[in-house]
Structure formats: C-alpha cells, structure tokens
C-alpha positions as CSV (number, residue, x, y, z in Angstrom):
1,X,-38.1,55.9,-0.3
2,X,-38.5,52.3,0.8
3,X,-38.5,51.6,4.5
4,X,-36.6,48.2,4.4
5,X,-33.7,46.6,2.5
6,X,-31.7,43.5,3.2
7,X,-28.5,45.5,3.1
8,X,-28.0,49.2,3.2
9,X,-24.8,50.8,1.9
10,X,-24.1,54.2,3.4
11,X,-22.1,56.5,1.3
12,X,-21.8,56.7,-2.5
13,X,-18.1,57.2,-3.1
14,X,-15.9,54.6,-4.7
15,X,-16.2,52.1,-1.8
16,X,-20.0,52.4,-1.6
17,X,-20.4,52.1,-5.3
18,X,-18.2,49.0,-5.4
19,X,-20.2,47.4,-2.5
20,X,-23.5,48.3,-4.2
21,X,-22.5,46.9,-7.6
22,X,-21.1,43.7,-6.0
23,X,-24.3,43.1,-4.0
24,X,-26.7,44.0,-6.8
25,X,-24.9,41.7,-9.2
26,X,-25.3,38.9,-6.7
27,X,-29.0,39.5,-6.7
28,X,-29.3,40.9,-3.1
29,X,-31.9,43.4,-2.0
30,X,-29.6,46.4,-1.5
31,X,-30.1,50.1,-1.2
32,X,-27.4,52.9,-1.2
33,X,-28.0,56.1,0.7
34,X,-25.8,59.1,-0.2
35,X,-25.9,62.4,1.7
36,X,-24.9,64.6,-1.3
37,X,-26.9,65.2,-4.4
38,X,-24.5,63.2,-6.5
39,X,-22.4,60.0,-6.4
40,X,-18.7,59.7,-6.5
41,X,-17.7,61.1,-3.1
42,X,-14.1,62.5,-3.4
43,X,-14.2,61.6,-7.1
44,X,-16.1,64.5,-8.6
45,X,-16.1,65.4,-12.3
46,X,-17.4,68.8,-13.4
47,X,-17.4,70.3,-16.9
48,X,-15.7,73.7,-17.6
49,X,-15.6,75.2,-21.1
50,X,-16.7,71.8,-22.4
51,X,-13.9,70.0,-20.7
52,X,-14.3,67.4,-17.9
53,X,-12.3,68.3,-14.8
54,X,-11.7,66.1,-11.8
55,X,-12.0,68.2,-8.6
56,X,-10.9,65.3,-6.5
57,X,-9.5,61.9,-7.5
58,X,-8.0,62.2,-10.9
59,X,-5.3,59.6,-11.4
60,X,-5.6,55.8,-11.9
61,X,-2.8,55.1,-9.5
62,X,-1.0,51.8,-9.7
63,X,-2.7,51.5,-13.1
64,X,-1.8,47.9,-14.0
65,X,-3.6,46.5,-10.9
66,X,-6.2,49.3,-10.6
67,X,-9.7,47.7,-11.0
68,X,-11.1,51.0,-12.3
69,X,-9.0,50.6,-15.5
70,X,-11.0,47.5,-16.5
71,X,-14.2,49.1,-15.4
72,X,-13.5,52.1,-17.5
73,X,-12.8,50.1,-20.6
74,X,-15.9,47.9,-20.1
75,X,-18.0,51.0,-19.7
76,X,-16.6,52.8,-22.8
77,X,-14.4,55.3,-21.0
78,X,-11.1,56.2,-22.6
79,X,-8.0,55.6,-20.5
80,X,-5.3,58.2,-21.1
81,X,-1.9,56.4,-20.7
82,X,0.6,59.2,-21.0
83,X,2.9,59.0,-18.0
84,X,2.8,61.4,-15.2
85,X,5.8,63.8,-15.2
86,X,5.8,64.7,-11.5
87,X,9.6,64.0,-11.2
88,X,10.5,66.6,-13.8
89,X,10.8,70.3,-13.8
90,X,9.7,71.5,-17.2
91,X,12.7,73.1,-19.0
92,X,14.5,73.2,-15.7
93,X,12.5,76.3,-14.8
94,X,12.9,77.2,-11.1
95,X,15.3,74.4,-10.5
96,X,18.4,73.2,-12.3
97,X,18.9,69.6,-13.2
98,X,21.4,69.3,-10.3
99,X,18.9,70.8,-7.9
100,X,16.2,68.4,-9.0
101,X,18.5,65.5,-8.6
102,X,19.5,66.7,-5.1
103,X,15.8,66.9,-4.1
104,X,14.9,63.5,-5.3
105,X,18.1,62.1,-3.7
106,X,16.9,63.6,-0.4
107,X,13.5,62.0,-1.0
108,X,15.0,58.6,-1.6
109,X,17.2,58.9,1.5
110,X,14.0,59.7,3.5
111,X,12.2,56.6,2.0
112,X,15.2,54.5,2.8
113,X,15.2,55.7,6.4
114,X,11.6,54.4,6.7
115,X,12.6,50.9,5.4
116,X,14.6,50.2,8.5
117,X,12.9,50.1,11.9
118,X,12.9,53.8,12.8
119,X,13.6,55.2,16.3
120,X,10.4,57.1,16.0
121,X,7.1,56.6,14.1
122,X,6.9,60.3,13.4
123,X,8.0,60.8,9.8
124,X,9.4,64.2,10.6
125,X,11.9,62.6,13.0
126,X,13.5,60.9,10.0
127,X,14.5,64.1,8.2
128,X,18.0,65.4,8.6
129,X,18.2,68.3,11.0
130,X,18.0,71.6,9.0
131,X,18.1,69.6,5.7
132,X,18.2,71.9,2.7
133,X,15.3,70.0,1.1
134,X,13.1,69.4,4.2
135,X,10.5,72.0,3.2
136,X,10.2,70.4,-0.3
137,X,9.8,67.0,1.3
138,X,7.1,68.4,3.6
139,X,5.4,69.7,0.4
140,X,5.7,66.2,-1.2
141,X,4.1,64.7,2.0
142,X,1.3,67.1,1.5
143,X,0.6,65.9,-2.0
144,X,1.1,62.2,-1.2
145,X,-0.6,62.1,2.2
146,X,-2.5,65.3,2.6
147,X,-0.5,66.1,5.7
148,X,2.9,67.4,6.8
149,X,5.6,65.1,8.0
150,X,5.1,65.8,11.7
151,X,1.6,64.4,11.6
152,X,2.5,61.2,9.7
153,X,3.1,57.7,10.9
154,X,6.3,56.4,9.2
155,X,5.0,52.8,9.5
156,X,1.8,53.7,7.8
157,X,3.5,55.5,5.0
158,X,5.8,52.6,4.5
159,X,2.9,50.2,4.5
160,X,1.5,51.6,1.2
161,X,1.6,49.0,-1.5
162,X,4.3,50.0,-3.9
163,X,3.6,47.5,-6.7
164,X,3.1,49.4,-10.0
165,X,3.2,52.7,-8.0
166,X,5.1,54.5,-10.8
167,X,2.4,53.8,-13.4
168,X,-0.4,56.4,-13.2
169,X,-3.0,57.0,-15.9
170,X,-6.1,59.2,-16.3
171,X,-9.7,58.9,-17.5
172,X,-10.4,61.2,-20.3
173,X,-14.1,61.6,-19.4
174,X,-13.3,62.0,-15.7
175,X,-12.6,59.7,-12.8
176,X,-15.7,61.0,-10.9
177,X,-17.9,60.3,-14.0
178,X,-16.5,56.8,-14.1
179,X,-17.2,56.1,-10.4
180,X,-20.7,57.4,-10.7
181,X,-21.4,55.4,-13.9
182,X,-20.6,52.1,-12.1
183,X,-23.9,52.6,-10.1
184,X,-26.0,53.2,-13.2
185,X,-29.6,51.8,-12.8
186,X,-29.0,50.6,-9.3
187,X,-31.1,51.5,-6.3
188,X,-29.7,54.8,-5.0
189,X,-31.2,57.6,-2.9
190,X,-29.4,60.9,-3.0
191,X,-29.6,63.8,-0.6
192,X,-30.2,61.5,2.3
193,X,-27.6,61.6,5.1
194,X,-27.7,58.9,7.7
195,X,-27.9,60.4,11.2
196,X,-28.0,57.3,13.5
197,X,-28.0,53.5,13.5
198,X,-29.9,51.7,16.2
199,X,-28.4,48.3,16.8
200,X,-30.6,47.3,19.8
201,X,-33.1,45.3,17.9
202,X,-32.9,42.1,15.8
203,X,-32.7,44.4,12.7
204,X,-30.8,47.6,12.3
205,X,-32.8,50.8,12.3
206,X,-31.1,53.4,10.1
207,X,-32.3,57.0,10.7
208,X,-32.3,59.7,8.1
209,X,-34.1,63.1,7.7
210,X,-36.5,61.4,5.3
211,X,-37.5,58.6,7.6
212,X,-36.1,55.3,9.0
213,X,-35.1,52.2,7.2
214,X,-34.8,48.7,8.7
215,X,-32.1,46.4,7.4
216,X,-30.4,43.1,8.2
217,X,-26.9,44.5,7.5
218,X,-25.2,47.7,6.6
219,X,-21.9,48.8,5.0
220,X,-20.7,52.2,6.2
221,X,-18.3,53.9,3.7
222,X,-18.4,57.5,4.9
223,X,-15.0,59.3,5.4
224,X,-13.0,58.8,8.6
225,X,-13.5,62.5,9.5
226,X,-17.3,62.2,9.1
227,X,-17.3,59.1,11.4
228,X,-15.1,60.8,14.0
229,X,-17.3,63.9,14.0
230,X,-20.2,61.9,15.4
231,X,-22.4,62.8,12.4
232,X,-23.7,59.2,12.6
233,X,-24.7,58.2,16.1
234,X,-23.4,54.7,16.6
235,X,-24.1,53.5,20.2
236,X,-21.5,50.9,21.4
237,X,-19.0,51.9,18.7
238,X,-16.7,54.1,20.7
239,X,-13.6,52.1,19.7
240,X,-14.5,52.5,16.0
241,X,-15.0,56.2,16.4
242,X,-11.7,56.5,18.2
243,X,-10.0,54.5,15.4
244,X,-11.5,56.9,12.8
245,X,-10.1,59.9,14.7
246,X,-6.6,58.3,14.5
247,X,-7.0,58.2,10.7
248,X,-7.8,61.8,9.9
249,X,-8.2,63.2,6.4
250,X,-5.5,65.5,5.3
251,X,-6.1,68.1,2.7
252,X,-5.4,68.0,-1.0
253,X,-7.1,70.7,-3.1
254,X,-7.1,71.6,-6.7
255,X,-7.3,74.8,-8.7
256,X,-7.9,75.0,-12.5
257,X,-7.1,77.8,-14.9
258,X,-7.8,78.0,-18.6
259,X,-4.6,78.7,-20.6
260,X,-4.4,80.9,-23.7
261,X,-1.6,80.7,-26.3
262,X,-0.6,77.2,-25.1
263,X,0.9,76.0,-28.4
264,X,4.5,76.2,-27.1
265,X,3.8,74.3,-23.9
266,X,4.4,70.6,-23.7
267,X,1.4,68.3,-22.9
268,X,1.4,67.2,-19.3
269,X,4.4,69.4,-18.4
270,X,5.1,69.7,-14.7
271,X,6.4,72.4,-12.4
272,X,6.9,72.5,-8.7
273,X,6.2,76.1,-7.7
274,X,8.9,76.7,-5.1
275,X,11.2,73.7,-4.3
276,X,12.3,75.4,-1.1
277,X,8.8,75.9,0.4
278,X,6.4,73.6,2.2
279,X,3.5,75.7,1.0
280,X,4.1,75.5,-2.7
281,X,1.8,74.2,-5.4
282,X,2.5,71.4,-7.9
283,X,1.4,72.3,-11.4
284,X,0.5,70.3,-14.5
285,X,0.5,72.3,-17.7
286,X,-1.9,71.1,-20.4
287,X,-3.1,68.0,-18.6
288,X,-4.4,65.5,-21.2
289,X,-3.2,67.9,-23.8
290,X,-6.0,70.4,-22.9
291,X,-5.6,74.2,-22.7
292,X,-5.6,74.2,-18.9
293,X,-3.3,74.4,-15.9
294,X,-4.1,72.1,-13.0
295,X,-2.7,73.1,-9.6
296,X,-2.6,70.9,-6.6
297,X,-2.0,72.1,-3.0
298,X,-1.5,69.6,-0.2
299,X,-1.0,69.5,3.5
300,X,0.2,72.8,4.9
301,X,-0.3,74.5,1.6
302,X,-3.9,73.4,1.3
303,X,-4.6,74.4,4.8
304,X,-3.3,77.9,4.2
305,X,-5.2,78.3,1.0
306,X,-8.5,77.1,2.4
307,X,-8.2,79.9,4.9
308,X,-7.6,82.3,2.1
309,X,-10.6,81.1,0.1
310,X,-10.6,80.1,-3.6
311,X,-9.9,83.5,-5.0
312,X,-6.9,84.0,-2.6
313,X,-5.6,80.5,-3.5
314,X,-5.9,81.3,-7.2
315,X,-4.0,84.6,-6.7
316,X,-1.2,82.6,-4.9
317,X,-1.0,80.0,-7.7
318,X,-0.9,82.7,-10.4
319,X,1.8,84.4,-8.5
320,X,3.9,81.3,-8.4
321,X,3.5,80.6,-12.1
322,X,4.2,84.2,-13.0
323,X,7.4,84.1,-10.9
324,X,8.5,81.0,-12.8
325,X,7.3,81.7,-16.3
326,X,7.2,85.5,-16.6
327,X,4.7,88.3,-16.3
328,X,3.1,87.5,-19.7
329,X,1.5,84.4,-18.1
330,X,-0.7,86.6,-15.9
331,X,-2.9,87.4,-19.0
332,X,-2.8,83.8,-20.2
333,X,-4.4,82.4,-17.1
334,X,-8.1,82.6,-16.0
335,X,-9.2,80.9,-12.8
336,X,-12.3,78.7,-13.6
337,X,-12.7,76.1,-10.8
338,X,-11.3,75.0,-7.4
339,X,-12.0,72.6,-4.6
340,X,-11.9,73.0,-0.8
341,X,-12.5,69.5,0.5
342,X,-12.2,70.5,4.1
343,X,-15.3,72.6,3.8
344,X,-17.4,69.8,2.2
345,X,-19.9,68.9,5.0
346,X,-20.2,65.3,4.1
347,X,-16.5,64.7,3.4
348,X,-14.5,67.0,5.6
349,X,-11.1,66.5,3.9
350,X,-9.0,64.8,1.3
351,X,-7.6,61.4,2.1
352,X,-6.6,59.5,5.2
353,X,-3.2,59.2,7.0
354,X,-2.4,57.5,10.3
355,X,-1.1,59.6,13.1
356,X,2.3,58.5,14.5
357,X,1.9,55.1,16.3
358,X,-1.6,54.6,14.9
359,X,-1.3,52.5,11.8
360,X,-3.1,49.7,13.5
361,X,-6.3,51.8,13.6
362,X,-7.0,50.9,10.0
363,X,-7.5,47.2,11.0
364,X,-9.6,48.3,14.0
365,X,-11.9,50.4,11.8
366,X,-12.2,47.7,9.2
367,X,-13.0,45.0,11.8
368,X,-16.0,46.9,13.2
369,X,-17.8,46.1,16.5
370,X,-21.1,44.5,15.3
371,X,-21.2,41.6,12.8
372,X,-24.1,43.2,11.0
373,X,-22.2,46.4,10.2
374,X,-19.2,46.5,8.0
375,X,-16.9,49.4,7.4
376,X,-15.2,50.2,4.1
377,X,-13.4,53.1,2.4
378,X,-9.8,54.0,1.7
379,X,-9.1,54.6,5.5
380,X,-9.8,50.9,6.2
381,X,-7.2,49.7,3.7
382,X,-3.8,48.7,5.0
383,X,-1.9,49.2,1.8
384,X,-4.0,51.1,-0.7
385,X,-5.3,53.9,1.5
386,X,-5.8,57.4,0.0
387,X,-6.8,56.0,-3.4
388,X,-10.1,55.4,-5.2
389,X,-9.0,51.9,-6.1
390,X,-8.2,51.2,-2.5
391,X,-11.7,52.4,-1.5
392,X,-13.3,50.3,-4.2
393,X,-11.4,47.2,-3.1
394,X,-12.6,47.6,0.5
395,X,-16.2,48.1,-0.6
396,X,-16.1,44.9,-2.7
397,X,-14.4,43.0,0.2
398,X,-17.1,44.2,2.7
399,X,-19.9,43.1,0.3
400,X,-18.4,39.7,-0.3
401,X,-18.0,39.2,3.5
402,X,-21.8,39.8,3.8
403,X,-22.5,37.4,0.9
C-alpha cells in the first residue's frame, strides 16, 4: 500500500465511489480506503441460486433524475422499469380496497400536516390521537426512514426532494454490483479501516492497521453511525461528531425466500403483512419476475427482528405470509438470505434520519471543520438522504469542491 496520495477517499460506498471516479477522471492522484473486503457499502449484491439479490439498496429511487440510471446504461447494466407496486395489496388479501384507501388517506393527511408549520418537529405529534392507522403509518416510517415516528424530525422528512419520487426502477444485475463496477480499475485498497486522522501537520496523516498515509486532502464518506461511534479519531472535530450523532442510521433489513409453484403469482405483486401493526413486513412477490419473495422490515420491526436473529426473523415473515396466503405457502417458501445492517461493524445501520429539531445537522456535517477534509454520504444531503443517488451526488460534490 502506498504511503502517500494527493487525496484519500475514506469509504467505498456510493459516495466514496462517486468521489473516487470524479477525481480519477480529472487526473488527480487519489486513493480509496475501504474497511470491508468489498466495495458498495450499503449497496451489496449477492448471488443466490444464480440470481442477483440486493441485500441493501435495491431501488433506483427518483429514477428520471437518478445518476445511477445513466451510469448503469453506460456500463451495460439492464434497468428494469416495471413500476413499484407498494401502494397495492395484491388481490386485496389482508385488506379490502376500502381499507387500503383509508390507510393511504391517513398517510396523505399526515403528509399534509407536515406541509404546514407544525407545532412540534416530532413526526409522531402530527398523528391523530389513537388513530386507527397509526401503527401502519409507523410501519411506513420504518420503511421510508428506518425509524419510528417518535424519533423523526418532521422538518427533515418534509425536506426530502419529492421530484420524480413515484418513479422507482431496479437494476437487473444488482444495485450493489453497479456501484462496485463504477470503481473498476481505480486505486482501491480493501480491508483497510481508517482509525485516526492527524490534522496537526501541514499534511494529513491517515492511520490504518496497515500503516499510515499522508495526504493533502481527504473525503470521509463513512456512515453517520460509524462517525458518531468514534471509530475514526478526529481531534478538533467534536461538532462534526455531535452532528453525526443527531443523524443516526435507522434500520431497514431484508429477507429473501425462494418460491416454488409461482406461476399463479403476479410479477412484482405487493403485500403489507399486517396493516394494523407497526412491526409488520412489506413483501414483494416475484421481484423482477423471479421465483423469490423479498421481505423488508424497517424501524421497530427491524429492531425486533435483529434481536431475534435471521432465523427468527424468517419464521416471523413466513408466519405473516402463511396467515395471508394460506398454509400451503409454508412448503413453497425456503429462506435463503437476509441482512442485519445494525450488526455490520463498518456500517452500523440502514440509512440516516434527523432527530426532532436536528435537520440542520446535515449542513453542519457537510461543512466540516477543516478545509482539507470534506464529508460526504447520504447523511450530508439536505434533500436526497437515505438513497444511493443522494450519497453519490454528495461524493461528486465533495470531489469537485477539492478540484
């Protein structure tokens, strides 16, 4: 490993890869250090039964303006443009059409309450007392934000950029595979966590278990939870670490099951496990037309399932599906893969949300405290947080600032 680079990028997720590619294309002497043995960060594609499966980021959110769409097409990846069907309950199983409409009306009423200056910045305070659909809305917050309503800043939620928000596509070969491919043939060192950055000299001294590296500048793209944990010692950056702590990663985990006898199931069909529970899963049947079931658990549900472990979480999901679809489904489903992002040492969660009254922490984190060090990643984005394209855009912006 080299002991010097002009610019060192720390973290090989979407933000780090975007920064690395931008700097390398500009001809700069740049090196990326990644703690894990792979690139992609929270975008991670694995192969099960010959099928690519995204354990983390899986959707090209806000697809018409998502830069990964163009990158995918330029790199020979296939963009799957079938629309997401999250607003539907397949065949009205578990919820009648009237119940589905009532739930989405309650969600729209909640979103409207955020559009006017709220009396409180805690999202839970905007829910109607004892509202029939409050548990379902908490479940939706878990999928969207990774956290329950009581931990959410309403201002932060409302700040999310809504342009093209209803257009969401997929990458057939996997979002994680796409992110990793964008760093192909560039200078990357894996399995090398950064433990400290000494800013006392004219140059930065970046410490790793494999030795130290001097650099003129650095871009830090690790997750807000890793920053807040103190895993990277940053003397003089107390305000930055405090800001990161106000932008914690919620949880959003996935479970995958192979599905037998799937001919009578619609491609990309959707089911909400229990519309009256905050702990329920959201299920996609035959995602991308493949013989799979993809379950997502968020917020309170993901926390509960991480305590149970993957096998316990799988039993819970199968139980919900059997309750909805009948006992015959128990033999059709075989658990094959699952994620528990809160247990990933170099990630420690899903995606960021601001605590009540803490939306401004995103700008504090982005601004940094030393002109030689830039911070990037989805947590530093004011309007595209929690997404791989938001992370990428912040990485590119940080790189351009140094250029």
